[in-house]
N, C-alpha and C positions, 0 to 999 in steps of 0.2 A: 494812536490813542489806545495803548494796551490795557488801561483800566476802565475804559468806557464801554458799556454794554447797553444796547437798545433791546428792550423786551417788547416784541410786536404782538398786538392782540387785535382780533376782529372787533371786539367791543371792550371799552375801557371806562371805568367809573373812577374818577379821581377823588371822590368824597363829596363833591358838589355837583359835577356835571358829567354827562356821558359823552364819550368820543368814539367815533367809528374809525376803524383802520388806523389806530394810533399806536404810539410807542412811548414807553417810559424810559427815560435815559438815566442810567445809574453809573456813578463813579465810586468805586469802593463800596462803602456801606451807606451812601447818600444819594438821594434822588436829585437830579439836576433839573428835571422838568418833563412835561408831556408834550410830544410833538406829533404832527401829522405825518402821513406816509412819505412826504418829501423832505422832512425835517431831520432825518437821521444823519449825523455828521459822517463824512467820508472817513473810512478807516475804523469806525466803531464796530465792535463785535455785535452780532445780532442773534437773538433767540426768538424764534417764531413760535408763539404759543398756540396759534391757530384759532379754532372756534372756541366759543365760551366767553367768559368775562374776566378781565383783570381788575382787581379791586384792592383797596387798602387792607392790610392784615387786621385781624380782629383783636380787640383789646378787652380783656376780661378782668374786672377788678375784684372778683370773688371766686377764687378757686381753692377749695379745701384740699383737693387731691386729684390723683390720676395715675394711671399705669400701675396700680397696686399700692401706691404710696399715699399716705395721708400726712399732712404737715405736722399734725399733733404727735404722731408716732414716728415720723421720719424727718425730724428737724436737723437735717444735714445737707451738705452741698449735693450729694448724690440723690437724696430724697427730692430736693427741689428740681434737680435736673430731670429726674424721672417724671415729675409732675408736668414740667414745661414741655418735655418731649411728647408726652401723651396728648396734650392739648394742641400742640403744633400740628399734629396729624389732621386735626379738624379745623385748621385755619387760624388758630389763636397765636399771634406772633408777639404779643406782650401781655403779661398777666401779673397779678399780685397774688402770690401764694398766701393763703388765708388761714390763720390760726383760730380755731373755735375755742371758746372759753376754756382756759386751763390754768395750771399753777403758775406762779411767778417764775419758777425755775424753767419750765417748759417755754414760757413766753420769752425769756432771755435767750434760751437756746435757739428758738426760731428766728429771733432778730439777728443773732450772730451768724446763723447759717445763711440767712438771706444776704447779709453783708458779704460773707465769704463767696456765695454763689455769684454775686454781681462782680466781685473782684476776679473771680475765675472765668468770667465771660460766659456764664450759662445762657444760651440763647433764649430770649423771651422773658427772663426774670427782671421785673421792673422795680420791685420794692416789696412791701409787705402790707397785708390787711390784717389787723388785729380785731376780730369780731368778738368783743367782750374783753374782760369779764364784767364790765361795769354796765350791767343790763338790768332789766326788770324780771324778777322771778315769776311774776304773773304772766309774762309773755316770753318765757324761756325757750319755747320750742324744744329742740333737741339738745340744748346746752345744759350741762350738768349744774343743777341748782346749788350744789355744794361748793362750787368754785365762783359763783356770782357774788360780787361784793362792791361796795362803793369805791370810788377812786380816791386813794390817799396821795400824799405828796410823793412817796416813792414811786407809785405807779405813774404819776404825771412826769416825774423826772426821767423815768425809763423811756417814755414816749418822746421826750424832748432830746434824748441823747442817743438815738439809735445809730447815728452816722449814715443814715440812708436818705437819699434825695426824695423818695416817694413813700410816704407812710399814710395809710388810711386806718382809722379806728372807728368801729361802730360802738355807740354808747346809747343808753336810755336817757332821754331828756329829763326825766324825773330823778335820775340817779346822779348825773354829772351836771352841775349847775353852770349857768352862763359864764361865770368868772373862769372856771376851769377850761371850758370850751374856748374862750377868748385867748387864754394863755397858749393853748395848743395851736390854734389857727394862726396866731401871731408868729409862731415859730415855724410855720409851714406844714404842720400836720393837718391832713384833711380829716374832718370829722363828719360822720354820718349818723343819723338817728335810726335806731333799729332795736328790735326786741324791747319795745317801749309801750307802756300803757298810758302815756302822758296825754294831757289835754291839748287841744288846739293851741291855747294861749302859751302853754309851756314849750311846745315845739316851736312856735313862732319866735319865742324869746331865744331859743337855742339857735335858730337861723340868724337872728339879729346879732348874736354873739359870734357868728362865723361858721356855724355848721353848714356844710355844703349840700346836704340832701338826706335821703333816706335809703336804708338797705332793704332790699327785696320788698318793694311796695306791696301792701296788702297783707303780707305774711308776718306773723308775730308782732302785731302792732294794733293799737286802738283804731277801730274802724270808723268810717264816715257815717255819723248819725245826724239826724236833722236838727237836734239841739246840741249835740256834742260832736263836732266834726273830727276830733281826734287827730292822730298822726297822719292818717290818710288824707283828711281834709286839709290839714296844714301843708302837706307835701304838694297837693294839687293846686292849692291856692297861692303859694309863695312863688313869686317870679324868680327868686334867687336860688331855688332848690332844684336839685337833680334827683332822679329816682331810678335806682336799679330795679329790674323786674325779671322774674324767672319764667320764661315762656315754654313750659314743658307740658301744659295741659293738665297738670296735677296741682301745682301751687296756686295758679290763678286761672279762672275760667276765661276763655277767649273773649267773651262779651265784656268782662270786667277790664281786660287789657284794652279793648277798643274804646270803652267808655273813658278810661283814664287818659288815653292818648288824646281824645277829644277835649277832655276837661283841663288838662295840664296847662297852666299859664306859662308862657314863654317869658324870657329866653331860656330858663332852666327847662330841661327836657327829660324824657324817660329813655333809658338805655338798657340793653340786655346784659344780664349776668347769668352765669350757669349755676353758681353755688355747687359746683361739681364735687363729688367725693372720689375716693380712690378707685372706684369701679370703672372709670372711663378708660376705654381701650383694653379691658380685661374681660374674662368670663367669670369673675368672682361672683359668688352668691351671698356672701356675708363678710363682714369685717367688724372691727371693734373701734369704738370711740370712748375714751375715758373709762375703759373696762366694761362698756355696755355693747351688746351685740346689735348691729344694724343689718337687716335682711334686705336683699335685693330680689324683687319679683316683678316681672313685666315692666321694667323700667321705673319702678317705685322703690324708694329706700325708706324703711321705717324701723323705729324702735319696737320693742315687744308690745307696747301699748297702742301701736298704730300711728304714733306721732311721726310726721314726715321728718326725715333726717338728712338734709341736703338733697341733692338731685343726682340723677344719672344722665344728665344732659350735657352735650357738647355744643360748641357754638354754631357749627353748620346745621345741626339739628334744630337749634333754636331759630335760626334764620328760616329754615323750611317751615317751621310751625308758624312763625309770624306771617309769612307770605301766604301759606295755604290754609291755615285754620283761622287766623285773625283777619286776613285779607289786606294786609299792609303792602304797599308797593315795594318792589325789591330795592330800589335806590334808598328809600327811607329806612328800610330794615337794615341795609348795610351801614347806614349812618349810625343806627342804634347799636350796631356791633363794633363800630370803629371810631368814628369822629366824635360821637356824643360822650362815650366813656373817656376818650382822650381829653375832651373839653372839661369834663367833670374833674379830672385829675390835673388839669392845667398843663397838659403836654401836647396840645394840638399842633404846635409848631413842628414837632418831630414825629407824631403818630396820628393815625387816623386819616391821613391824606396822601395822595400821590402828587406832591408839589415840591418845588425847589427848596432844598434844605431839610426835607423830611428824611427819616431813616428809610432805607430800602427794604421795608417790610410789606410784602404784598402776597396776595393769593390769586390763583387762577381757578375759576369755578367753571364746571361743565354746564351745559344747557339744562341739565337735570338737577342742578345745585348740589353736585358732589365736588369734592376737592380734587383738582387736577394737579396742582403744584403749590408749594409754599416756599417763600423766600424770607429769610430773616437776616437783616443787615447785608442784603445782596447775595447771600449764600443760599443755594437751594437746599432744602432739608430732605433727608432721605430717611425712610422709616422701615423698620423690620416688619415683615408680615405679621398680622394679628394672629394669635394662637386660636 
């Protein structure tokens, strides 16, 4: 069995259940299943990962940059490869390179680069997330208001003709009406509500038209009020919606995260996103977005006026924060980093699980929640030392 490998682990989490002294069987880039210590086929190659925990690779649907590259200014195959490699070091085995509001020309370049990166087999590149430009100026956050505009027919057609299997776009519910959302979702584009000052009723209409959830819950959106529940109220109340959240201790207070987790109506759930910028895996202290300088200080990224501008967060850091600061159990946190974002994107058959037919994307975590090893498509990833 030359192509069959059994990865042995003292502790294994398959996305649903813990297993002791188990192995995941991999053939090529595909998982065949999880077996006990006596279930490894004779003749299979074995890799003993020892102590620690083997778990599904992390899925991040909002990654603006990493390794010194920002998609807005590095919309090339190599730019995307740099971003994916930077985040793989921290356990992310599938991600959506994310374009922050920009011009139509940059948007088209980012779509083309993503298409080329997937054709070139860049490990971890899943598709693209277009965060804007069809947002609310009132809730712009770090997005350049000069580029924010309504969605016209050319914009809609661009989203419908990317040639990509996985496209996510963030829009404001008051800017993009239900009819446009319905056209996008009918064609397989995932729509999330974000950077929106919309009412509860407007957001629920967007969900009813097919929008799947909200982008970075609590941030850049109308808040939960007792008479006006806003975007936050709609997201927590809707059973069909999914919510990304940035657990870095800066974007959302731990108590707010814990309250949201208790309040969220299932089956839609809350999952982790990093909203990471180009600083990940580097010693950079500043960079530019749309000609504006963003400063990095003590893990915080801000514009000159103090506005938060993305995050300096990686996925394993987010997991440590969720378990240690918010108090969520490790298994549920791992689901928030893998299975739930995969379900949000509709790719749970192949991602977010260690199960027959899934891609062989998995991570080995140490007992201290550091990254021991990362595998993408059955291939162990090797990383240059950080400068």
